[in-house]
N, C-alpha and C positions, 0 to 999 in steps of 0.2 A: 505493500500500500504506500502510495506517495505522500510526502508530507503534506498536511493540510486536507487530505481527503478522507473523508467519514465513511464508515461503513456503508455498503450499497453503492460506493462508487461515486459519491458526491463530493465535490471538492469545494471546500469553504477556505478563502484566503482569509488572512489576518484582519485586512481592510473591512472585509463582510462581516466577520466576526464582531469586530468593534462596532460596527453600525448596528448588528442585531443585539449585541448587549446593552448599547445605548436605549435601543428600543425597548428592551425588556425594563430597564431602569426607570425609564420615563412612564412606563404603563404601570407597573406595580411595585416600584421602589426595590426589587431584588437586584443586589450587586453582584453580577455574575463573576466579573473580574477574569484575568487571564487563566487562573487555575480550574475554571469550570468550562474551558473552551470545549474539550472532548465531548462532556455531558451534553452541551447545548448541541453540538453536531449530531449525537446519536439521536437525541430526541427530535430534532429538526428533521431527520431522514423521515420519521413518521408521518409528519404533515406533508412533505413534498410527494411521498407516496400517495396519501389520501386525496391530495388535490390534482395528482397527474403532472406536477411540475418538477422538472427534472434538474433545473439550473437555479442556484441560489439567489443570483441577481434578479431572476423573473419573480422568484417567490417573494423577495423584498419589495418588488413593484406592486405585486399582489396584496401585500399587506398593507402598504400606503394608500392603495385605491379602494381598499375594501370599505363599501358604502356604509353597510349596517354593523360592521365591526365584528361580524359572526366569526371571520377567519382569525381576527386578533384574539378573541376568547378562547377559539380552538388551539391556537399557538400557545397561549399562556397556559391552558389546560394541559399541555405537553411538557412544559418546562417547570411548572411549579410542583412542589412536593406537599403530598396530602397525608402525611403519617398523622394518625391520632388513634385514641383507644376510648372505650368506655371507662369511666371512673379514672381516667388518668391524673397523676398527681392529686391522690385522694385527699390529701391534707387540705386542700383548697375546699373541697365539698364539705368536708368535716368543718371548715370554719365558717362556710355559709350557714350550715344548719345550725351550728352551735352559738355563733357570736353574731350574725347578721340577722337571721330570721327571728330569733327572740326579741329583737330590737328595733322592729320594723316602725313603731311608734315615734321612734326619734330620727328614723331616717326618711320616711314617708310622710306626706301631708294627710289629713283627715281622709279616710275614704279613698285615698290615692293608690291605684294599683301598682305593685312592685313591678318595677321594668328592669329587666337583665338583657344585655347584649353579649352575645357570643360571637366576637369578631374573628373572621378566618376560620369558620367553623368547619370547614372541608366536609366530610361525608355525614356530618352531624352526630357522632358520638358525643362531642361536648354538650351540645344544647339538650339533648335527650337526657343525658345525666343530670343535667341541671333540672329538667322536668321531673326527673324520678326523685331527686333530692326534694324539690319543692311538695310533691305528691305525698312523700313519708312525713313530711311536716306541715300538712295542709291546715291544720289548725291554728298555725301561727300567721297565715295571710289568707284565709277562706273569706274573711269578711271583706277585704279589700280587693281581692283579685291579683292575678300575676300574669306578665306577658314576657315571653322570651323571644328576642329576635336574633335570628343566626344568619349570618352573612358570610359570603366568600366572593371573591372575584371570578372564580370558576364556575360556570354554569353546569359542568359536568358533575361536579361533587354535590352542587346544590341539588341537582336532580335525584342523585343517590340518597341525599338526605331527606328530601321531601316523601320518597316512597318509605323511607324507614326500613328497609328489609336488608339483612346482614347476614353472612355466612355465620353458621353456628361457632367455629373457631374465633370469630370476632368476639363473641359474647363470652368467651371463657373468664374474663376478669370479673365478670360480674356475680355476686353472691347469688347463690341459687334461690333464696326466698324471693329476692328482687326479680330474679329471671322469671320465676314462675308468675308473679304478679304482673309484671308490665310487659311482658313479650309473649307473643303467639308462635307456636312452632309452626313452620311450613309443612303442607302435605302435598302429595302429588309431584308436580313440577317444581314446588318450593321446597320438596324434601332437603333437609342439610341446612335451611336457613330459618331465621326467626325475624318477626316483625315487631316494631314497636307498637304498643296497643294505643288505639284511639285517644284515650284519656291523657296520654303523654303527648302525642302529636297534636293535639289540639291546643297546648300551651306554646308551641312553637309555630313561629312564622318564618320561612326562608325568603331571603331576599339577597340579590346581586349587589354587593356594595365593594367599590375599588377604594382601599384605605388611603390612596395617594390623591383622591379626588376630594372636594370641599363636601363636608357633612351637611345633610339639609334636614336633620330631625327636627320634629315639631316639640317634642319635650326631652329633657335630659333623663339620663339612667342613673338608677340607684347602684347597678353593679355592671361592670364590663369586665369581661374575660377576653384576653387578647394573649394566648400562650403559645410559646415555641414558634412564634411567626418573626419576631424582631430580630432574633438571631440571622436572619437572612439580609438585613438591611445594615446600611452603613449609619455611622453615628449621627450625621445631619438628618437623615430620613427617621431615625428612631426618635431623635429628639422633637422633631416637627410632630411626629404620629401622637407621641405621649402629651405634647401640649394641646393638640386636637382631642385626645381622650379627656384630659382634665377640663376642657370646656363643655364636654357632654355629660359630665357628672354632675349630680345635684351636690349642693354643699354636704360634706359627710360621705359621699359616694366613694365606692371601692373599685380599684383597678388591680386585677388579677393578670401577672404575667408568668411565664414559664420559669420553673426553678433553675433552669440553665441559664435564664436572663437576668439581667440586673439594670436598673436605671443608674447605677453608679457611673460618673463620669459624664453624665448629659444634665443639661439644665432642666429642670422642672420644677413645678410648684406643689407637688403631691407630697403627703407625709408618709414615711415609712411606718409600717405597721408591724410586719414581721416578713421574714424572707419571700420574696415574689408577691408580696400584697402592700397595696400603697392606697392612701386615702385622700381625697380633696378636703382641704380645710374647711371646717364649719363656719 
């Protein structure tokens, strides 16, 4: 294989790679850098095959002239990472159940529903876990109601999330009593799968949101989860995004980030609560 040639015989020059990486950065804030060159080339091959385009330059023109943005979204689907699990980093859900939900009177206005945003939700495991935690502690919020917004830049993972169907091996981390209560076991063609029950799905609204674009929410959130996403962003992008999250929180609202992430070293106005948990000042 010649230098600069991806699998499948598709050649990508350094200049073309630089332009593609710049496009990715402007669209979704992911900084590919030179170390991700082979990864991008391998994933780009999938889109070239799907579109029937064999030349990288022609594909780049196709991306730039994409009237409805559908190919841009498909391109992002190919290059973004969608790793997630049910009850991932479970300490966060314990904190939600044990510290936040019992104190909603201080966090929410009278009769105001609890609003939670699962940003970069991938295939839906995180927002559905949030829904299960809420239902397990329903007496703490039943009178006011609750809403979970689940967003991602990828329409592919959002479609998966809306369906709420998962291979049984994806459900292994879930405790058996929770599994029996909140999941339906698939039969016939859905053998080997489980589906999130309607009472959980009804709490969650899926919506495509690009975190790099201005937010247009009508009301602020009481809790925002954005975990294991900012590790892909550079410092200026993280700083800008955390600032935007802070503006979307009610006074006293909480931001959860991944345990591998930290806001150390970036400027922000949030108060440290515990590792990976921050709060907007009251």
